[in-house]
C-alpha angles and dihedrals in degrees: 000000000000102000097110094058102034104090096043095046093049089054092052092047097062107124094009119148110245116204095213143326089250104098090215097052098099102027094135109203114018116249090276091053093052092044089053093054089049091050097046092047094049091050090058101044120115116243089254093051094045090052091050098046092046089054091047094050090048091054091046089053092052092053095042098039089235137130105222126151123204092261092050097039094083086071095058097091090055093040092061096054092097086060105038141006092198094114098040094111091052092071103068147010120225106230117167119249105255109183091178091058097246115166112271128223122278107271096188095098106091174281090045138105096279091046090047095051092049091046093052093044090054092051092045092051091048093242092123137015127220123195088209101047124039125195095268093053090043089058093050092048093046091055089057099039095053087054090048096052091056092061106096095220092055088070102035136063128174118231120206128215090272093056093253119143123223086215097240094315095311090122095049111089121211111217099198105042113121114193124154088207090069090073091058088064095041093251125141095195140021128236133221093267091051089051092054091046088065099025092119090072108026118113132181118248130168092338096312134100107233139160120281089221136008110271122198112261119243117248112216109237093015107056095152090072093062092041091056092046089053095054096093089053091045092051091052096045094042089056090049093049093046091052090047095045110028118182091259091061096053133086116268120274095262118160138285094269090056090049088056092048091051093051094046091051091050090047097054096036100045116002091053101010093061097033111130098227125299132126138169091294100040132044121240121230107211122220131217094256093050090051093049092047092050093048092052091049094045094048092051092048092051090051091048091049092051093049094046090050091053093047092050095048093044088058095044095048099036 
């Protein structure tokens, strides 16, 4: 499935920073989160754009031997992690946690999520060609990466006094996170990054962080089954989020660099700034107010990502 992009991507990845050997470590939004961005985006495509992307996804499926729809396609870059780690560095950009608001380093030199978005956009617009990534794959990757860049801990990492990074919260265990999906990946506890991946639906109950609703569990090796099972939930929640965060209430379209800056600011002000203790050596016990704050931020970011995807594609395919 990945043969046409493997040799080129491996060349590009020399020297890249990898978050963790765990293929799930930098997944950004959980599958439901990515499905929500896909659903919200699809709901706001023009007829011309919808026709074009449907044709592109169909061609992608033919080449990959897959059965994705536009709504499910944002999950592809996470779905292939059991097969390859070649795209791992595309999912995030490591920017130091700066609580005083100091300018952060240029994240444009890739591969990272900003670099990946701009690369896919250029391919999709026909501005560049890439022997490893055609326009259909660039579309599928773009759907995922725009979702990724809106997750605050995909643009923020805390650095300790020894200069060690907590890898976007991957090294900060959360003592009271209860998620059945952890067992699938042989984990007994979640970490701060995992929490923010699913922050859009976590709630606080009896001292524990639990899911607001029961989401279908991923099947390793067969992710499409769970994605399809989740679609009724996604439809309901997408309608709720669109009503809660209509386009008129969201920030302007802006550009990928602005999206990184927004996520980084949310990361240092709220994800880390309001964190009740916890570091690489000690677990954090999340409180009700932190969970509620994170859910509100995550839901808005998912809505923004969906609308921004739609706006971009409506312009490209007009």
